[in-house]
Structure formats: C-alpha cells, structure tokens
DRENBASE-122948 format. One record per residue: residue in three letters; x, y, z of N, C-alpha, C, O in turn. Coordinates in steps of 0.05 Angstrom, whole numbers, plus 5000, padded with zeros to 4 digits. Example, Ala and Ser with C-alpha at 12.3 -4.5 7.8 and 13.67 -1.06 7.14 Angstrom:
% residues 2
ALA526448865156524649105156526449345156528549345169 SER525749555142527349795143525850015157526850235161 
This chain:
% residues 462
MET460353875030460253585027460153455054461753515072 THR458353265057458053125083459352855081458852705063 TYR460952795101462252535102460852375124461152425148 LYS459252175115457452035133458751785146460551665134 LYS457851715169458751475183456251325190454051435192 HIS456451065196454250905205452851045228454151135246 ALA450251065227448751235246449251165275449251335292 ILE449550905281449850825309452350925322452550945346 LEU454350995305456951065317456951335331458651385348 GLY455051505323455051775335454951775365456151955378 GLY453551585377453251585406455251415421455251415445 LEU456951275406458751085420460851225437461251135460 LEU462051425426464251555442463151695467464651735486 ALA460551765467459451895490459151715514458951805537 LEU459151455509458751255531461351185543462150955544 SER462751385554465451345563465751185588467951095594 MET463551135602463650995627463450695624463750535642 ALA462750605599462350325594465050175595467150295589 SER465049925603467549765604468349695576466649665558 SER470949655572472049585546470949315536470849265512 ALA470149145554469048885546466548905530465748725516 ALA465149145532462649175518463049265489461049285474 TRP465549315481465949435455467449235437469049075446 ALA466849265411468249095392471149175390472949005386 GLY471749435392474449535390475549605417475149465436 VAL476949835418478049925443475950085458473850155446 SER476450155483474550315498474550605488476450695476 PRO472350745493472251035486474551195498475551375485 SER475351125522477551275534480251225520481851405517 GLU480650985510483050925494482851065467484851175458 ALA480551065455480251195429480651495431481551625412 ALA480151605455480451895459483451975458484052215456 ARG485251785459488151845456488851935428490852075424 LEU487151855408487751925381487452235378485452345384 GLY489652355368489652645367490852775392491253015392 GLN491252615412492552715437495452625438497152745425 ASP496052405453498752305452499252125428501552065422 LEU497152035415497351885390496552055366494952245369 THR497752005343496852135319493952055313492951865324 PRO492652205295489952125287489651845275487451735273 PHE491951725267491951455255493251255273493651025264 GLY493851325298494551115318497451095326498050955345 SER499351225313502151205320502751395342501351595345 PRO504851345358505651535379506551805366508051805347 LYS505552025378506452285368509452325374510852455360 ALA510252205396513052255406514952115387514351905375 GLY517352225385519552095371520851885388519851815409 ASN523151795380524551595396526551735415527051975413 SER527451585435529251695455531851795444533051985456 ALA532751675422535351755411535152015395537152135388 GLY532652095389532352335373532652295343532552485328 THR533052045335533351985306530751965291530651975267 ILE528551925307525851935296524552175310524252165334 PRO523652375295522552615308519652575316518352385308 PRO518652755332515752755338514152815313515052945295 TRP511652715313509852785291508553055299507453085320 THR508653245281507653515287505453605268504953845264 GLY504153405255501853475237502153375209500253385194 GLY504653285202505053185175505253405154505353645161 LEU505353325129505553515107502753545095501653355083 THR501653785097498853825088498654045067496454085056 GLU500854185061500754395042502854345020505154275027 PRO502254384995504254354974506254574974505654794984 PRO508654524964510654734962509954934941508254874923 PRO511155164941510655374920511255264892513155114888 GLY509455324874509755244846508154994839507854934815 TYR507054864859505354624853502654724844501354884857 GLU501654614821499254724808496854544812494654624802 GLY497054324825494654164830494953874822496953794810 SER492953714830492953424826493453354797492253454779 GLY495253164794496053074767498853174759500153054743 GLN499653404770502353504765504353324780503853254803 HIS506553264767508653114780509653294804509853534801 HIS510053164826510453304851513153454852515253364842 ILE513053684865515453834870516553744897515053714916 ASN519153694898520353594923520153814944521354034941 PRO518753764967518553964987521053985005521254165022 PHE522953805001525453805017527953814999529653645001 PRO528154014982530354014963533154044975535153974963 ASP533254154999535854205012536753985030539053995040 ASP535153775033535953545049538253395035538253355011 GLU540253325051542653185040542852915053541852855074 VAL544352735039544852465049546452485075548652615075 LEU545552365096547052365121549252165121551552215129 PHE548751925110550751715106549551505087547151505082 THR551251335077550351125058551150855069553350815078 ILE549250675069549650395079550450225054549050225034 THR552650085057553649915036554349645048554249615073 PRO555049445032555949195044558349225062558649065081 ALA559949425058562349465074561749555102563249485121 ASN559549705106558949805133556249715144555449815165 MET554949525130552249445138552149335166550049345179 ASN554349215176554249095203553849315224552749255246 GLN554649555219554249775238551249835242550449945262 TYR549649775221546849855221544949605221542549635216 GLU546049375227544649125224541949125239539949015228 GLU541849235263539349225278537149385265534749345271 PHE537849565246535849725233535249635204533849775189 LEU536249405197535949305169534249045170534648875187 THR532349025152530748785149532448565135534548625123 ASP531648315138533148095125533148145094535148085081 GLY530948235084530848285055532748495045534048465025 VAL532948715060534748925053537648835055539348895038 LYS538248685076540948575079541548385055543848385045 ALA539648235047540048055024540548204999542148114982 LEU539248424995539748584971542548704971543848704950 LEU543448794994546248884996548248664991550248714978 GLU547648425000549548204996549448094968551448004957 THR547048104955546747994928547948174907548948084887 TYR547748434912548748634892550848814906550349054909 PRO553048704915554848854933556249094920557049284934 THR556449094893557849324881555949544871556849754863 THR553249494871551449684860549249774878548250004876 PHE548349604897546049674914547149814939549049724952 ARG545850034946546650184970544150334980542150364966 ILE544450435005542150565018542950845027544350875047 PRO542051045012542551325020540551405042538151415037 VAL541551475066539851535088539651835092541751975094 TYR537251935094536652215099535352255127534752055140 GLN535052505135533652555160530752455158529552455136 THR529652375180526952265181524952495181525152675198 ARG522952475164520852665163518152515163517552365145 ARG516652555184514052415188511852585174510652755187 THR511552535148509852715132506952625129505352775119 HIS506252385139503552285135501552465149501952555171 ALA499252505136497052655147494452555133494552435112 VAL492252615145489652545134487752775137488152945155 PRO485652795121483653005125482252965151482252745163 ASP480953185161479653175187477452965187477052835208 TRP475952935165473752745165474752455167473352285179 VAL477052395156478252125158479152085187478851865198 ALA480252285199481152265227478652215245478852055264 LYS476552355240474052325256473052035254472351915274 ASN472851945229471851675225473751465238472751255248 THR476351515237478251335249477751315279477851095290 ARG477251535293476651525321474151355327474151205346 GLU472151385310469751225314470150935308469150755322 ASN471750885287472350605280473850465303473450225308 ALA475550615317477150495338475450355359476250155371 VAL473050465363471150355383469450135372468749945386 SER468750155346466649985335467649755317466249555313 ALA470049785305470849595285471649325298472649315320 GLU471049115283471748845293472548675269471548705247 ILE474248475275474948265255472748055255471747985276 VAL472047965232470147745230471447505215473047545197 GLY470647265222471347035207474346975204475246955182 GLU475846955226478646875225480247055206481946965191 GLY479647315208481147515192480047555164481247705149 ALA477847425157476847435130475447695123474947755099 GLY474747855143473348105137473248275162474248205183 ILE472048515159471748695181468848805181467548795161 ASP468048895204465349005208465549245226467349265242 GLY463649435223463549665241465549875234466350025252 ALA466349895209468350095201467650225175466550095157 PHE468350475172467850625147469450885147469551015167 GLY470650945124471651215120474151295136474751525138 GLY475551095147477951155163479350895169478350675162 TYR481650905182483050655189481350505209480350615229 PRO480950245205479150095223480350055251478850065270 PHE482950005252484249925277486650105283488949995283 PRO486350355289488650525294490150445319492550495321 ILE488750315338490050225362489749915362487649815367 LEU491949775357491849485356491349375384492349485404 HIS489749165386488949055412488348755408487948655386 GLY488248615431487748325430490248165431492348265439 ASN490147915422492447745421494147795396493347955379 ASP496347655393498147715371496947645344497547785324 GLU495247445343493947385317491947605310491847695287 GLN490347695330488447905324489848165316488848305298 LYS492048235329493548475322494648455294494648655279 ALA495548215286496548175259494348225238494748365219 TRP491948105243489748155225489048445223488648555201 GLN488948585246488248865247490249035231489549205215 ALA492848975235494949125220494649085190494949285175 ILE494148845181493848785153491348925142491349025119 TRP489148915157486749055147487049355146485849485130 ASN488749465164489349745162490849805136490350015123 HIS492649625128493949655102491949635079492049795060 LEU490149445080488349395058486349625055485449675033 THR485649755077483649975075484850245080483450435087 ARG487450275077488750535083487850755065486750715043 TRP488150995075487251235061488951295037491451325039 ARG487651305013489051364988487251544971487451544946 GLY485551694983483751874968481151734962480551524973 VAL479551874946476851774939476851654911476051424907 TYR477851804891477851704863480551784851481452014854 VAL481851594838484451644827484651524799483751304795 THR485951664781486551564754489451604749490751794759 ARG490551434732493351464724494051294700492951074697 ARG495751404683496951244661499851194670501351384676 SER500650944671503350874679504250614666502650484652 SER506650544670507850304658509050124679509850214701 GLU509249874672510649674688512649534670512349514646 VAL514849434683516949304668517949064683518149074708 ALA518748864669520248634680523048654668523348624644 VAL524948714684527648764675529248504673529248344692 GLN530448454650531948214645534648224659535448434668 THR536048004660538647994673540748174660542748244672 ASP540348234634542248414620541348704621542548874609 GLY539148764635538149034638536049114617535049334618 GLU535548944598533549004577530748984589530248824607 TYR528849134577526049134587524249234565525049374546 SER521649154567519549254549517349364567516449234586 LEU516349604560514149724576511449594570510849534547 VAL509949564591507049504588505649734601505749784625 THR504149884584502950134592499950104595498649984577 SER498750214616495850184620494750444632496250604644 GLN492150464630490650684643489150554666487550364662 GLN489550654690488250544714486350744726486750984726 GLU484150634737482250794752481450644777480950394776 ALA481150784799480350654824478450834839479051074843 PHE476150734848474350874865474350734892473550504894 PHE475350874912475550754939472950784954472450984968 ASN471250594949468450604960468450624990466550725002 PHE470550515003470750525032470950815042470450865065 TYR471850995024472151275031470151445015470751675009 ASN467951335007465951474991464851705008463551665028 PRO465251954999464352185015461352215017460352365033 GLU459952075000457052085000455851825012453351785012 GLY457551645022456651385031456751345061457151535076 SER456451095069456551015097457150715097457350595076 GLU457450605121457850315122455550165110455849955098 LYS453150275114450750145103450650135073449549945061 THR451950325060451750345030454250215017454450224992 LEU456050095032458449975020457849755001459249714981 ASP455749605006455049364991457449174990457849034970 ASN458949165012461148985016463449024997465148844994 VAL463749264986465949324967467749534978466849754984 ILE470349474981472349664990472949864967472850104971 PHE473549754944474149924921473549784895473349544894 TYR473149954875472849864847475349944831476250164834 TYR476349754815478849804801478549724772477549504766 LEU479449894754479449844725482249894714483550084721 SER483149714697485749754683485449684654484649454648 PHE486049874636485949824607488849834596490250034599 THR489649614584492349594573492349744546490649714529 GLN494449914543494650084519496950014501496950064477 SER499049894512501249794496502749584513502549584538 PRO504149394500504749374471502349274455500349194467 PRO502549284428500349214411499148934417496748894415 ARG500848744424499848474428497948454453496348264455 LEU498148654471496448654495494348874495492548874511 ALA494649064476492949304476490049224473489349044458 GLY488349364488485449324487484449144509482049134514 GLY486248994522485348824544484748984569485749214572 ALA483148874586482249024609481748834632481148604629 ILE482048944657481448794681479548964698480049204701 LEU477548844710475748974729475748814755475448574755 ILE476048964777476048844803473948974821473849224822 HIS472448814836470848914858472148784883471748544888 GLU473548944899474948834922473048844946471949054953 THR472648614959470548594980471648635008474048585013 LEU469948725025470648785053470448545071472148495087 ASN468248395068467848145083467847915063465947875048 GLN470147775062470447575041469147305048469147125032 ILE467947295071466147065077463547105062462546915050 ILE462547345063459947405049460347375019458747255005 ASN462547485009462947484980465947524974467047734979 PRO467347324963470147354955470447574934468447654922 ARG472947644929473447844908472147764881472147524874 ASN471047964868469947924841471848044820472648264823 GLY472447884800474247984779473247894751472147674748 TRP473748074732473048004704475348104686476748294692 GLY475647974664477648044644476448074617474547934610 TYR477448264601476548304574478848234555481048344557 ASN478348044537480347974517479648104490477548054478 ALA481348294482480748444458480648274433478948324415 GLY482248064431482247894408479647744405478547714383 GLN478547654427476047504427473647674430471347594425 ARG474147934439471948124444469948004463467448024459 ARG470947884484469247764504470047834533472447854538 VAL468147874550468647914578468247644592466247514589 ARG470247564608470047314622470547364652472047534660 ARG469147204668469647204696472547114701473546934687 ALA473847234721476647164727476847054756477747194773 PRO475946814760475846704787478646654799478946634824 ASN480646644782483346584792485046834796487546814799 LEU483847064795485347314798485847364828484747564838 GLY487347194840487847224868490147034877491046874861 TYR490847054902492946884914495546894897496547104891 ASP496546654889499046654875498846624845500646524832 SER496446694834496246694805498346884793498547114802 PRO499846794773501846964761500747194745498647164732 ILE502047414745501247654729503047654704505447684706 ALA501747624681503347584656505047834650507347804641 ALA504048074655505548314648508048344665509848494657 SER508248194687510648204704512647994697514647964710 ASP512047834676513747604669514047414692516147304697 ASN511747384707511447204729513247274753513947104770 LEU514047534755515547624778513747734800514647804822 ARG511147744794509247844814506747674813505847604791 THR505747604836503247444838500947644841501247884845 ALA498547534838496147704840496047844867495348074869 ASP496647694889496547824915499047974923499248074945 ASP501047984905503348164909502648454901503948644910 THR500548484884499848754875499148934898497848844917 ASP500049184897499549364920501149274944500249324967 ILE503349134940505049004960503648764972504848544973 PHE501148794980499448554987496548634985495748854992 ASN494948444975492148484973490748224975491948014972 GLY488148224980486547984978486047845005486347965026 ALA485347595003484547435026486847355044489147315034 LEU486247325070488247245089488146955097489646865114 ASP486246805085485546545097487546325093487246115106 ARG489546345076491446125072493746135091495445955090 TYR493846335108496246365126495346385155493146455162 ASN497246305172497046365201498546625205500746665195 TRP497346805220498447075223499347135251498047055271 THR501647255254502847325280503947605280505347695261 TYR503247755301504248025305506848005321506847885343 GLU508948115311511648095324512548355337514848375346 GLY510748545339511448795353512449005334511948995310 LYS513849215345514749435329517849445329519149355348 ARG518849545307521749585303522349855291520649975279 GLU524749945295525750175280527550065257529349905262 ILE526850145233528450045210528850275190527350475190 TYR530950245174531350415151529550315128529650085121 MET528050495118526250415096525750645077526250875084 PRO524950595052524450815033522250995044520250905055 TYR522551255041520551455050521051715036523351795031 ASN518851865031519052135019520652124993522452294989 ASN519951934975521451904950520352074928518851984911 TYR521052334929520152514908521952514884521052544861 ARG524552474888526452504866525952294844526152364821 ILE525252054852524951844832522351874817521951734797 GLY520552054826518052104811518052374797515852454788 GLU520352504795520352764782519752744752520652564738 LYS518152924742517352924714519752944696521553104701 GLY519852774676521952784656524252604662525952564644 THR524352484685526552304691526252064673524251924674 PRO528252004656527951774637527751514652529151464672 TYR526051334642525951064654528650934654529350784672 SER530150984633532850864631534650954653536650814660 GLU534151194665535751284688534751154714536351114732 ILE532251084715531050964739531850664741532350564762 LEU531850534718532050244717534950154712536050194691 GLY536150034733538749924730538649634721536449534715 ILE540949504719540949224710539649034730538148864723 SER540349064756539348874776537348994795536048844810 HIS537049254796535249394814535049684805536549774787 ILE533149834817532950114809535350274818536950184835 ASN535650504807537950674813537850774842536050924849 PRO539650684859539550754887539951054892539151164913 ASP541351194874541851474877539251644875539251884882 LEU537151534864534651674861532751614885530551714886 THR533651444903531951364926532651514951534851634953 ARG530751524969531151644996530251455017528051355016 TRP531951395037531351215059531451375085533051565088 GLU529751305103529551435129529151235151528351005145 LEU529651305176529051135198526251175208525451405215 HIS524650965208521850985217521250735234522650535233 ARG519050755250518050525264515950385248514450505233 VAL516050115249514249955234512949735252514149655272 HIS510549655244509349415255510449175239510449185215 VAL511248965253512248725239510148505242509348435264 VAL509348395219507348185218508447955201509447995180 THR508147705211509047475196506647295189504947245206 ALA506547205165504547025155505846765147507746765131 THR504946535159506146275154503946105141501746085152 LEU504645975119502645815104501445595122502945455135 LYS498845575121497445375137498045095126498445055102 GLU498044895143498344625134496044545115493744595122 GLY496744435093494744355073493944565053492544505034 GLU494844815058494245035039496445055018498744965023 ARG495845184996497745214974498345504968496445664966 HIS500845574966501745844957504745814951506145664965 ILE505645964932508545954925510246064948512646004950 TYR509046244965510546354987509746205013507446205021 ALA511746075025511145925049511146105074509846045094 LYS512446335072512446525094512846805082514246845062 ARG511447005095511647285087511947445112510547415132 ARG513847635112514147815134513748105125515148205107 PHE511848235137510948505130512148705149512348665173 TYR513048935137513949165152512149395145512349515123 ILE510449475164508249655159508749925173509049925197 ASP508950135158509450405168507450475190505050455186 GLU508450555214506650605236504850845231502750865243 ASP505651035214504051265209501951215187499551245192 SER502851135164500951115141499650845138497650825123 TRP500650645152499750365149500250245121499050045114 ASN502050375106502950245081504950025088506750075104 THR504649795076506849595077509049685058508649695034 VAL511349765069513449885054515549675046516749695024 LEU516049475063517949265056516548995063515048975082 LEU517148795046515948525049517948315041518948315018 ASP518648135059520447915054518747665049516847605064 GLN519347515027517747275020519547035016521547045003 TYR518746815028520446575030519146345015516746325013 ASP520846175003519945944988519345715007519645735031 GLY518645484995517845245011520145125026519744965044 ARG522645195018525045095032525745275056527745215070 GLY524245485059524945675080527045885073527946025090 GLU527745895047529746085038528546345028526446345015 LEU529746565035528846825026528946834995531046784984 TRP526646884983526446864954525947144941527447224923 ARG523947284950523247534938523147754959522147714982 VAL524047994951523948224969522448444954523148534933 THR520248524967518448724955518948994970519249004994 MET518949204954519549474965517649674953517449704929 GLY516249824971514650054962516250304967517450334989 LEU516150494949517550744952515350964956514251064937 PRO514751034981512551224986513451514986515851584989 LYS511451684983511751974987509052084996507051944994 ASN509052325006506552455013505452594988506652764976 TYR502952514981501452644960500052874974497852844984 TYR501353104975500453324993497753444984496553594999 GLU496853374959494153464951491953314965489653394964 LEU492553074976490452924990489753035017487453115020 PRO491453055037494252955039494252665047492252555057 GLY496552535043496952255052499352125038500052215017 VAL500451925051502751785041501851535026500251385035 TRP502951495002502451264985505051214968506651394966 THR505250984957507750924943507851054915505751084902 VAL510251124907510751224880511150984861509850974840 LEU512950804869513550564854513350324873513950354896 ASP512650094862512849844876514849674861514649634837 VAL516749564876519049424863519149134875519149104899 TYR519348934857519348654865521948524856522548494832 HIS523548444876526148324870526048024873525147924894 ASP526947874853527247584855530247524859531747544840 LEU530947454883533747414890534947174876537347164869 GLN533246974871534246724859534646764829536546664817 ALA532746894816533046944787534747184781535547234758 ARG535347344801536847594798535547774778536847884760 ARG532947804780531347974763529548144781529148084804 TYR528348344769526348504784524248624766524548634742 HIS522148714779519748814765518949074779519049094803 VAL518149274763517349534774514649604764513949564740 LEU512949704782510249774777509850074783510450164805 GLY508750224764508050504770509750714757509650944765 LEU511250654736512950854723511251054708509550984692 ASP511651314714510051514700511551774696510351974688 THR514151784701515652034698515852124669516452354664 GLU515451944650515452024621512652084611512252144588 GLU510652064629507952134622507452434628508852554644 PRO505352544615504752834621503852884649504353094660 ASN502552684662501552714689502152474706502852264696 THR501952514732502052294751499152234760497252314746 ARG498852114783496152054793494452304795495352514804 VAL491952284787490052504789487952424809486552224806 PHE487652574831485752524852483352714850483752954846 THR480952604854478552774856476752654877477252424886 ASN474752804885472752694904470252604888468052584900 GLU470552564863468352464846467252204856468852024863 VAL464652174856463351924864461851814839459751914833 PRO463051624825461751524801459451344806459151224828 ASN457651324787455651114788457050844786458750804768 THR456450664804457950404804457450244779458950054774 ARG455450314763455050174738457450224719457950064701 TYR458850434724461350494709463350264712464950214694 PHE463250134735465049914741463649644739464349454754 SER461849624720460449364716461749204694462949324676 PRO461448944694462548774672461448864645462848844625 ALA458948944645457649014619459049254606458949294582 SER460349424623461649664611464349604601465549774586 LEU465549374607468249314599468549314569470349444558 ARG466849174556467149134526466749404512468049464493 ARG464749564522464249824509466650014510467050164491 ARG468149994532470250194536473050084530475050224533 SER473249834523475849714517476349734487475049594471 VAL478149904479478749944451481749934447483250004465 ARG482549844424485449824418486550104414488950134409 
C-alpha cells in the first residue's frame, strides 16, 4: 500500500540551505530534529530533570500476549503497575503546581468521593512510519490560513509538530494538531452515552458510529482531500423514542472555503434535513444539554469566535493509559458514580502538556466565555479542558481518558467525560464495556458516496 503526499513536498527537505523565511513552516534543518532529539510527532524525547517523566523510547507498538486483533477489548499491557500515591482534598496542596484549575475544582466540589490515583508515567504514544514521514514533510510545508480558520500544505500526519511563530499562531497550530491528530484510517464502534442525574440515575443512548479519516486516506493526497478532514456517521439504536435517527458530518479542513457540512435524519418524518446549526454551542439532546456540539471529541469545529493564546508547556497530572476502565464486561453501573465516574477505575500520570487559552471575541456569542486546553505533548489529544461562563467562573470541566490502541498504534481516548460543576451533574461519551466489541480499525477506503446525504435515509432503520 502506498501512502501518498502532495507531489511538491518530496523535494522540500532536500533544500536544506534555504532560509527559514522561505518556508511556510519551520526550516528543513529544524524539521530534521523529528526522530532525532524530538519524537516523530514533535515532543522532546528526553524526560524531565526530576526523572518523574521518562524519556520516550518508541512508545507502545506491540499488543500484549493474548490480544486477538482490532475490535477486541484491550488487554492491559501494564497489569503489575501499582498506585504510587493518591491525591485527595486533604493533600492536594502538596501537588498544586501539577493540578489544573478544573481538577482542583473537582476535588473541592466532591471532597469525599473524587480522588486521583497516580501511577508511573508511561509515554506510550506511537505512530506508523508513514505518518511520521508525512509529519516531517508537513513541518516544512504546513501553514495556517485565514486567522486560524484552516490549514494548507499538510496531509497524512500532524501539520505542526514543531510550534513556531507568535503565541496566537502557536495556539492555532496546537489546536489544529488536535483536530487532525492520528486516529487511524477507518473506525467503527457501537457505544453508549449517558447523562447522569444528581441521584445517580441514567438512561443509555446507544448508537453505531463510523468515521473515515480522509486526512489519513492511504490512497489519497492533499490534492484529493476535497477539503474534508473526515466523514462521520452516527445511527441511534436506542432508546425507542430516538431509534432510527442519524447524523452525517463532513468536517472541513479550510473553513473559509467551506464550513462544516451536516445533515440529520428524522426517523419519524423519514426526511433528511440540512443541519446548519450543528456547531459551536448548539446543545446535544442526547447529553441532556451537558455537552455542546463543539464539546464533542473534547473540542471540534471552527476557531473563529475566540481569540487564541499559547501559554507554554506545563507538567500536570492527567488521565493516561486508562485500560482498566475499558475492560470487557465491566458493568456501566460500576463505572458510573453519582457525581463522577469511579476514580478507582482511572489511571493518572505526570505528563507535559501544551496550554492554550481561548477567550470569546467581543461581539461574538458562545455559552463559554473562556476555554483553557491542556494538550498532551506526545499524542496532541486535548485531555483536560476548563470552560468558564460569562461571569468568569469555572463552569464545566471536560476530561478525556486516553490509552494506546496498540493495533494502530496510537493514543486516543476511551471515554470523554463532561462535568457541570454548577449543576453537579456529568455526561459520559463512549461506553462500550458491555458491548461485544470496542472500536474496530481498518485501512478500508470507502467510496465517499457512502457518506452522502442521499444514503442516510436508505440506511437509517429502526
């Protein structure tokens, strides 16, 4: 299988004597650091001076014994790891410099139940060689267009593995790395989401999801993208009142050329309708309004309503390598507590993150006046996100629980959890431990007509 890149990129790295001013990205000599003192995706290979963050030594690229292939619930590759210590409200001051405001707020809001079990840090992220190659090429050629509204000169890898420019440009680059991060080529999954009530009660909303990451099309190139990062389909299967409904998304790369395209199918009316409002802070009904459209995937969509600032890097405790909470057969009732997920099923580690702040522009509208992103330096997943209301008060804390999908390989979240501190409720996306399978990854390249509005009605059945 050939993994193609835009034809012009082949000669760019050879022009090593050219000045960096001539390039959209970093200079070829800077890009050559990728795979040397930097990982293939841009983070320092070296650990920290304290030794609490280890060097990156290649990540996790092989499944443990007994794993039978994509779709099987993952076997924990670190079964002998034990909790080093637990952070609680009683001792959180000792670790304050390594805690985000949102995590501290969760400890303070739920002092008797929320805690942070800390394990040794394992830098498990890895990517296939062809993604690493494309990332090196992107580093030289990729550029931001239109005040952060899109990118150009990138395909098949992280666009900006080495952040550069001013703080606004670095912020845009970091967010676009999150938006285009490596998550395989084609993935399907049946999973459930829940909005947990204040008394702990919940009702499952179950759906079948499919995503084709066109940005990583193994048979494509930048020229064949047609401005689409990925195609996404979701068919609701239960409860009966929602069953048969469907959503189709074409997520665009340059949103100046063409904003996101979305369509919905209403089973009761048997009609496909354009969904122009499926973005920004439009509420998601299945979340009981605890998640907005652009909260999905921790963050997605257009950047244009905010001013963006890069605040540098920090070491923080954050969820990582969360295999236990995704083990097959774990009852949802064991995962879902009254106010938050069961902390004893989570794993936290010390990692370095890029910190990005988005502040609502004057005259623009969104329910979140400020958002602060904590983006894993290795995988470029946004793992923690603090969101503030119009009064400047911390309102919602979003948490992704990642692990390495060693069949890819690559790190992606197992569950996404949305906490509303004011309502004292939370919402969980991605439950599948009671399902026969978890995410199934293939390198299949579908005909894009499969993701057309015309196909929605044909394939949406109760």
